[in-house]
Structure formats: C-alpha cells, structure tokens
C-alpha positions in Angstrom: 55.1 89.7 97.5 58.3 88.0 97.7 61.7 89.8 96.3 63.8 87.8 94.2 67.0 87.5 95.2 69.7 89.9 93.3 72.7 87.9 92.0 76.0 88.6 94.0 78.0 91.3 92.6 81.5 91.2 91.2 84.3 92.3 93.9 85.1 94.6 91.3 82.2 96.1 90.6 81.4 96.6 94.4 84.9 98.3 94.6 84.4 100.9 91.9 80.8 102.3 93.4 82.7 103.0 96.8 85.6 104.9 95.1 82.9 106.7 93.2 81.4 107.6 96.7 84.5 108.4 98.0 86.7 110.2 95.4 84.2 111.5 92.8 86.9 113.7 90.9 89.1 110.8 90.6 91.9 112.4 92.4 93.4 108.5 93.6 94.0 108.5 90.0 97.0 109.9 90.5 98.6 108.4 92.7 99.2 105.2 89.9 101.9 107.9 88.5 104.1 105.7 91.3 103.4 102.4 88.9 103.7 103.6 85.7 106.7 106.0 86.4 109.7 104.1 85.1 108.2 103.0 82.1 107.3 106.8 81.2 110.5 108.5 82.1 113.0 105.4 81.3 115.4 103.4 83.2 118.4 106.1 82.8 115.8 108.8 84.6 114.1 106.5 86.8 117.5 106.0 88.4 117.7 109.8 89.2 114.3 110.7 89.6 111.4 109.5 91.8 107.8 110.2 92.4 107.5 111.4 96.3 104.0 112.9 96.7 100.9 114.3 94.6 99.4 117.0 96.7 96.6 119.3 95.0 97.5 117.7 91.6 101.1 118.6 92.1 103.3 116.0 91.4 106.5 116.5 93.8 109.5 114.3 92.3 112.7 113.7 94.1 116.0 114.2 92.0 119.4 112.7 92.8 121.6 116.0 91.7 120.8 119.3 90.7 122.2 118.9 87.0 119.3 116.0 86.5 116.9 118.5 88.5 117.7 121.2 85.9 117.5 118.8 82.6 113.9 117.6 84.0 113.2 121.1 84.6 113.4 121.6 80.9 111.8 118.3 80.4 108.8 119.1 82.6 105.8 119.8 80.3 106.7 116.8 78.0 106.8 114.5 81.3 103.1 116.1 82.6 101.7 115.4 79.4 103.1 111.5 79.1 102.1 110.7 82.5 98.5 112.6 82.2 97.9 110.6 79.1 99.3 107.5 80.5 96.8 108.0 83.5 94.0 108.8 81.1 93.0 112.2 82.6 94.4 115.9 83.1 95.0 114.5 87.0 98.5 116.2 87.0 98.5 120.0 86.9 102.5 120.4 87.6 105.4 118.8 88.4 108.2 120.0 91.5 111.5 118.8 91.4 113.3 118.5 95.1 117.0 117.5 95.8 117.1 114.5 97.7 118.5 110.6 98.2 116.6 108.3 95.0 116.3 105.1 95.8 117.0 102.1 93.7 113.7 101.8 91.3 111.4 99.1 91.6 111.2 97.1 88.1 109.0 98.0 85.9 105.7 96.5 85.7 104.4 95.5 81.8 101.4 97.6 80.8 97.9 96.1 81.7 95.3 95.0 78.9 93.7 98.2 77.9 96.3 100.5 78.9 98.3 102.4 76.2 101.5 101.1 76.0 104.1 103.4 76.8 106.3 106.1 74.8 109.7 105.2 74.3 111.8 106.6 77.1 113.0 110.5 77.2 116.6 109.9 77.5 117.3 107.6 74.2 119.9 109.0 72.1 120.8 108.4 68.5 123.6 106.6 67.2 126.9 108.6 66.2 128.0 107.7 63.0 131.5 110.3 63.1 134.0 107.8 65.5 135.9 111.1 66.7 132.3 112.3 67.8 131.3 109.2 69.4 134.8 109.3 71.1 134.6 112.5 72.5 130.8 111.8 73.7 132.5 108.0 75.3 135.2 109.9 77.5 132.3 112.7 78.7 129.9 110.1 79.5 132.5 108.1 81.4 133.7 111.4 83.1 130.3 112.0 83.8 130.0 108.6 85.7 132.8 108.8 87.7 131.7 112.1 89.3 128.2 110.8 89.4 129.6 107.4 91.4 131.4 109.8 94.0 129.1 112.0 94.4 126.5 109.1 95.7 129.6 107.8 97.9 129.9 110.8 99.6 127.2 111.4 102.9 124.9 114.0 101.7 125.1 117.3 102.0 128.5 117.3 102.1 130.8 119.0 99.0 134.4 117.9 97.9 137.1 120.4 98.9 138.4 122.1 96.1 142.0 122.0 95.3 143.8 125.3 95.6 
C-alpha cells in the first residue's frame, strides 16, 4: 500500500497548531495589547500612558505623571473591559499603573479584518455651548499644557523649587 501525499498545509494553520501546543491557555493573546492600546484609549491617553509588561494577567502601564495615574486609576475597570473585549477573551485580570518615562506612541494600526471596531477614545469631551465656560476651560487647558511641557523638560526625579 502506498500513501497518497498530503497536500501542504498553509503556514497560518501550522503556526496555529504550534501555538496551541506552546500556549494552550492562550496567554500570548494578552501581548496584542501593544498593538491595540492607542486605538482603545485614544491619542490623548496614549501620549501619556503605555503598556510596559503583562504578567499573570496583570497589565503594567507606565504613566507620565501622577495626575494621569490617578485619572487612569478611576478608569481602570473600563479600560480593562474594553481591552479584554478587543482581545476577544478575558485575559487581563487587572491593570497596575506605575510612574515613569513614556515614549512617543507609535501610530495606531487600522483594525484588521474580523476584528471589532475600536470604541471612541475615553478622553473625548463634549463641546461647550457657554462661551464663558469655554473660555475658562481653554485657560485651564493652556495652563495644564504649560505645566506638562515644563515637567517633561526637567530631568526625571527633580521637582521645581517653590517660591517663598
């Protein structure tokens, strides 16, 4: 008896089988967070926070300032849910924020075929109809931008001197 030669398998199928053997619990899926981070959190947050590592289902995110760290702490559950939805499984159990240097984010990749569309960014703000309120908000945002620029211009771990 002679065996018929089997047709060659597609590379994608072979890689899927190898990955199933190497990672049966699909923990590698969590590492896709680096490719979808900017899409899910939006450009404002992506400029100030970036994923650093994943360990045992905990995503460690480096955040540029303590103020942003606190803000993201309030949004932690929403972020985790959105990232898990985009990853297709509940692979992230928690998100842990640490202060540190944040590099400029890479441009966001468009979603691939069969991947769900990203939700709108978390930091989107509604338009303000009241001109006085809009003016006050613009002044606050300008002051925040100046402080952020000044903070990033300083060497790490230094504080500005207080005036007496």
